[in-house]
C-alpha positions in Angstrom: -22.5 -21.2 -3.2 -22.0 -20.5 0.5 -24.7 -18.5 2.3 -23.6 -14.8 2.8 -22.0 -14.3 6.2 -22.8 -11.3 8.2 -20.1 -8.8 9.0 -18.4 -9.0 12.4 -17.4 -6.2 14.7 -14.1 -5.0 16.1 -11.4 -7.7 15.8 -13.6 -10.7 15.1 -13.1 -12.5 11.8 -15.9 -13.5 9.5 -16.7 -17.2 9.4 -14.3 -19.1 7.2 -11.5 -16.5 7.4 -8.0 -17.8 7.6 -5.8 -17.4 10.7 -2.7 -19.4 11.3 -1.0 -17.4 14.1 -3.0 -16.2 17.1 -2.3 -13.0 18.9 -0.3 -14.8 21.6 2.0 -16.3 19.0 0.5 -19.8 18.9 0.6 -21.4 15.4 -2.3 -23.5 14.2 -2.5 -26.0 11.3 -4.6 -25.6 8.2 -4.7 -28.4 5.7 -5.0 -26.0 2.8 -2.6 -23.2 3.6 -0.1 -24.5 6.2 2.0 -26.3 3.6 2.8 -22.9 2.0 4.6 -21.9 5.2 7.4 -24.3 4.1 8.6 -21.3 1.9 9.4 -19.3 5.0 12.8 -20.0 6.4 14.4 -18.2 9.4 15.9 -15.4 7.2 12.6 -14.8 5.5 10.8 -14.5 8.9 13.4 -12.1 10.2 13.1 -10.0 7.0 9.4 -9.8 7.4 9.7 -8.5 11.0 12.5 -6.1 10.0 10.3 -4.6 7.2 7.4 -4.2 9.5 9.4 -2.5 12.2 11.3 -0.2 10.0 8.2 0.8 8.0 6.5 1.7 11.2 9.4 3.9 12.3 9.6 5.6 8.9 5.8 6.0 8.9 5.9 7.8 12.3 8.6 10.1 10.9 6.4 10.9 8.0 3.7 12.1 10.3 6.2 14.2 12.3 7.6 15.8 9.1 4.1 16.7 7.9 3.2 18.2 11.2 6.3 20.4 11.0 5.4 21.6 7.5 8.0 19.6 5.7 5.5 17.4 3.8 2.3 18.5 2.2 0.5 15.4 3.3 1.3 11.9 4.8 -0.8 8.7 4.6 -0.1 6.5 7.6 -0.1 2.7 7.3 0.6 1.7 10.9 -1.4 -1.4 11.8 -1.3 -2.8 8.3 2.3 -3.9 8.3 1.4 -7.6 8.8 -0.8 -7.7 5.7 1.7 -6.0 3.5 4.8 -8.0 4.8 3.1 -11.3 4.3 1.8 -10.5 0.8 5.1 -9.0 -0.3 7.2 -12.0 0.9 4.9 -14.4 -1.0 5.5 -12.7 -4.4 8.3 -13.4 -6.9 10.7 -10.5 -7.4 9.6 -10.3 -11.0 5.9 -9.8 -10.1 4.4 -6.3 -10.5 2.8 -4.4 -7.7 0.2 -1.7 -8.4 -0.2 0.3 -5.1 -2.6 2.8 -3.8 -1.0 5.6 -1.6 -0.5 3.5 1.6 1.7 0.6 0.5 4.9 1.9 2.2 6.1 -1.5 3.2 5.8 -2.8 -0.3 7.9 0.2 -1.5 10.6 -0.2 1.2 10.7 -3.9 0.6 11.2 -3.4 -3.1 14.2 -1.2 -2.5 12.6 2.3 -2.6 14.4 4.5 -0.1 12.4 6.5 2.5 13.7 9.7 0.8 12.3 8.6 -2.5 9.0 7.7 -0.9 8.7 11.1 0.6 9.3 13.0 -2.6 5.7 12.5 -3.7 4.4 13.8 -0.4 6.8 16.7 -0.4 5.5 17.7 -3.9 9.0 17.3 -5.3 8.2 14.7 -7.9 5.5 12.6 -9.5 7.1 9.6 -7.8 10.5 9.2 -6.3 11.4 6.0 -8.1 11.4 4.4 -11.6 8.7 1.7 -11.7 10.8 -0.7 -13.8 13.6 -0.7 -11.3 11.4 -2.0 -8.5 8.5 -3.7 -10.3 6.4 -1.2 -8.3 4.2 1.3 -10.0 4.0 4.9 -8.7 1.4 5.5 -6.0 -2.1 6.1 -7.4 -4.0 8.9 -5.7 -7.1 8.4 -7.9 -9.2 6.0 -6.0 -9.2 2.4 -7.5 -7.6 3.5 -10.8 -4.7 1.2 -10.1 -6.9 -1.9 -10.3 -7.6 -1.1 -14.0 -3.8 -0.6 -14.6 -3.0 -3.9 -12.9 -5.6 -5.7 -14.9 -4.5 -4.3 -18.2 -0.9 -5.1 -17.3 -1.9 -8.7 -16.4 -3.5 -8.9 -19.9 -0.1 -8.0 -21.4 1.7 -10.5 -19.2 -0.7 -13.2 -20.4 -0.1 -12.4 -24.0 3.7 -12.4 -23.5 3.5 -15.8 -21.8 1.2 -17.4 -24.3 2.3 -20.9 -25.1 4.3 -21.5 -21.9 3.7 -24.8 -20.2 2.6 -25.2 -16.6 6.2 -25.8 -15.4 7.6 -22.7 -17.0 4.7 -20.6 -15.8 5.3 -21.8 -12.2 9.0 -21.0 -12.5 9.1 -17.8 -14.6 5.6 -16.6 -14.9 4.6 -13.1 -13.7 1.5 -11.8 -12.0 0.2 -8.4 -11.1 -0.9 -7.5 -7.6 -3.7 -4.9 -7.5 -3.9 -3.2 -4.2 -7.0 -1.4 -3.0 -8.9 -0.7 0.2 -12.4 -1.3 1.5 -13.4 2.2 0.5 -12.2 1.7 -3.1 -14.2 -1.5 -3.3 -17.3 0.6 -3.9 -15.7 2.2 -7.0 -16.8 1.2 -10.5 -13.1 0.7 -11.5 -12.9 -2.3 -9.2 -16.0 -3.9 -10.7 -14.8 -3.3 -14.2 -11.4 -4.7 -13.4 -12.8 -7.9 -11.9 -15.2 -8.5 -14.7 -12.4 -8.1 -17.3 -10.0 -10.2 -15.3 -12.5 -13.0 -14.9 -13.5 -12.9 -18.6 -10.0 -13.4 -19.8 -8.7 -15.5 -16.9 -5.9 -13.0 -16.2 -2.9 -13.5 -13.9 -3.9 -10.9 -11.3 -4.4 -11.1 -7.6 -6.7 -8.4 -6.2 -5.4 -7.5 -2.7 -7.9 -5.6 -0.6 -6.7 -4.2 2.7 -9.9 -3.9 4.6 -8.8 -1.5 7.4 -12.4 -1.0 8.7 -12.6 2.7 7.7 -12.9 4.5 4.4 -11.9 7.8 5.9 -14.9 8.2 8.3 -17.2 5.6 6.6 -17.2 2.2 8.4 -16.8 -1.1 6.4 -20.3 -2.1 7.5 -21.6 0.7 5.3 -19.4 -0.3 2.3 -20.8 -3.8 2.3 -23.2 -6.1 4.2 -21.1 -9.2 3.7 -17.3 -9.8 3.8 -15.8 -8.2 0.7 -14.1 -11.5 -0.3 -17.6 -12.9 -1.1 -18.0 -10.5 -4.0 -15.5 -12.6 -6.0 -18.1 -15.3 -6.4 -20.2 -13.0 -8.5 -17.4 -12.7 -11.0 -16.6 -16.4 -11.1 -13.4 -16.6 -9.1 -12.4 -17.3 -5.5 -12.2 -14.8 -2.7 -10.6 -15.5 0.7 -10.7 -13.4 3.8 -7.6 -13.5 5.9 -6.6 -12.2 9.3 -4.6 -9.3 8.0 -2.8 -8.9 11.3 -1.4 -12.5 10.9 1.7 -12.2 8.7 2.0 -15.9 8.3 -1.6 -16.4 7.1 -1.1 -13.5 4.8 2.0 -15.1 3.4 0.4 -18.5 3.0 -2.8 -17.3 1.3 -1.1 -14.8 -1.0 1.4 -17.5 -2.0 -1.5 -19.8 -2.9 -3.3 -17.0 -4.7 -0.2 -16.0 -6.7 0.3 -19.7 -7.6 -3.3 -19.8 -8.9 -2.9 -16.7 -11.0 0.7 -17.6 -12.2 -0.2 -21.0 -13.5 -3.3 -20.0 -15.5 -6.0 -20.7 -12.9 -7.2 -17.1 -13.1 -7.6 -14.2 -10.7 -8.2 -14.4 -6.9 -9.4 -11.8 -4.4 -7.6 -11.7 -1.1 -9.3 -9.6 1.6 -6.9 -8.7 4.5 -9.0 -8.0 7.6 -6.9 -5.4 9.4 -7.0 -2.0 11.0 -5.7 1.5 10.3 -4.3 2.5 13.6 -3.8 6.2 12.8 -5.6 8.7 10.7 -6.7 8.2 7.1 -4.2 11.0 6.2 -2.7 13.7 8.3 -5.7 15.9 7.2 -8.0 13.5 9.1 -9.0 13.3 12.8 -10.2 9.7 13.6 -11.4 10.7 17.1 -14.4 12.3 15.3 -15.8 9.0 14.1 -14.4 6.0 16.1 -14.0 5.1 19.7 -11.0 4.6 22.0 -12.4 1.2 22.8 -12.2 0.1 19.2 -8.6 1.3 18.9 -7.7 -0.5 22.2 -9.3 -3.8 21.0 -7.2 -3.7 17.8 -4.0 -2.8 19.7 -4.4 -6.2 21.4 -3.9 -8.0 18.1 -1.0 -5.8 16.8 0.8 -7.7 14.0 4.3 -6.8 15.0 3.8 -8.0 18.6 2.3 -11.2 17.3 5.2 -12.0 15.0 7.8 -11.0 17.7 6.2 -13.5 20.1 6.4 -16.2 17.4 10.0 -15.5 16.6 11.0 -15.6 20.2 9.1 -18.8 20.9 10.4 -20.7 18.0 14.0 -19.4 18.1 13.6 -17.9 14.6 15.0 -14.5 16.0 18.4 -16.1 16.2 20.6 -17.2 19.1 20.3 -13.8 20.8 16.7 -12.5 20.2 17.2 -9.3 22.2 20.2 -8.4 20.0 18.2 -9.0 16.9 15.2 -6.8 18.0 17.6 -4.1 19.2 19.4 -4.2 15.8 16.0 -3.8 14.0 15.1 -0.9 16.3 18.4 0.8 15.6 18.0 0.4 11.9 14.6 2.0 12.1 16.1 5.0 13.8 18.8 5.3 11.2 16.2 5.2 8.4 14.1 7.8 10.2 17.1 10.1 10.4 18.0 9.5 6.8 14.4 10.3 5.8 14.5 13.6 7.6 17.8 14.6 6.0 16.5 13.7 2.6 13.3 15.7 3.0 15.1 18.8 4.3 17.4 18.6 1.3 14.5 18.8 -1.2 14.8 22.5 -2.0 15.6 24.6 -5.0 16.9 22.5 -7.9 16.0 19.3 -6.0 12.3 20.0 -6.7 11.1 19.4 -10.2 9.8 22.6 -12.0 6.1 22.8 -12.3 6.2 22.6 -16.1 7.4 19.0 -15.7 4.0 18.2 -14.1 2.4 18.9 -17.5 5.3 17.7 -19.7 5.2 14.2 -18.3 1.5 13.5 -18.5 1.7 12.0 -22.1 4.7 10.8 -24.1 3.6 13.1 -27.0 2.4 16.7 -26.8 -1.4 17.0 -26.1 -3.4 20.1 -26.9 -5.6 20.0 -23.8 -2.5 19.7 -21.5 -0.8 22.5 -23.4 -3.9 24.7 -22.8 -3.8 23.8 -19.0 -0.1 24.6 -18.9 -0.6 28.0 -20.5 -3.4 28.8 -18.0 -1.3 27.8 -15.1 1.6 29.9 -16.2 -0.7 32.9 -16.5 -2.1 32.2 -13.1 1.4 32.1 -11.6 2.4 35.3 -13.4 -0.5 37.0 -11.7 1.2 36.5 -8.3 4.4 38.1 -9.7 2.4 41.1 -10.9 0.7 41.5 -7.5 4.1 41.3 -5.7 5.6 44.0 -8.1 2.6 46.2 -7.4 3.2 46.0 -3.7 6.9 46.8 -4.1 6.4 49.8 -6.5 6.3 53.4 -5.0 2.9 55.0 -4.7 2.9 58.3 -6.7 0.0 59.6 -4.6 2.1 59.8 -1.5 5.3 61.1 -3.0 6.8 57.6 -3.3 6.5 56.9 0.4 5.2 53.6 1.8 3.5 53.3 5.1 
């Protein structure tokens, strides 16, 4: 087994981490992973960039909407677009994604509209989309719980595909992608998921976006070695990737998905990236990190990196300026549509609170019924207080000050 590698600082990558595309747009060769780039044609590269750019614009609109009181909360993902775009593009459409609460590019890339995405953060619905329609589970706000869900689902996939030969698995086999962050890596759910996945050789890829900060706790506190090295303790491979390199993310995730899909077992992919904004709109990152750190990461921005590559290779089309202008215009259209959708979420467009309790289980549950009754009584208390304020006061002849 390799000796543990110390953690790096700022934008440096741990020893052995995979990078194919430098910040200046220069592409390097890697005997193990470069062959997987053959799956990226010009259309796929353009779609990756389009997803990154439009997600970033919708993401910014989410912060604006929350600041204006239109969303209860927003969870920015700016800076992590390269990691998500590369991983998403490497998956089959039939693969299942189990997100945290920051996988906005995955959602948009799977056909979820910005308006549907904002329903959760408006408090208008449990989730704005049906999982089966997009092979994307609803966002999970309970830290790391989705890794258990993904592992369990992968177990079901394995049982459904029992008896398939290698060729059929490669063509038709499904996998589950379990998303989590560096903070969630310290949760017991992640440990249990990886133990179970390894024990049963399940078709699951654990996808960790290490954005350097678990709210205000730095990654160096979460772990003394790169997170990918933890996989060795469970008996499967872990790989650290430059998460701001969309091409490396695509190549490594394509390899990992192939491993899981064809029966070789689970893989841990650690995307070494950076959360540019706040953890959520309830957070102030200036309290715990420096402007110098933010500036260093701005120099390796994934969108700028991919744009340089597209321009240098001609993959942006015959008129690159027209392509990038079209992408920017699409981002503005989506942002406007997002705002219109959120402002329309009033009255009947918001699910009644009873639905929150009625959709927890498929069948009635006594504890949920008890909580529902308590909440109704609590709500009624506000109505009683309002009526008391409106009622005339007999002690002053019915007059109100």
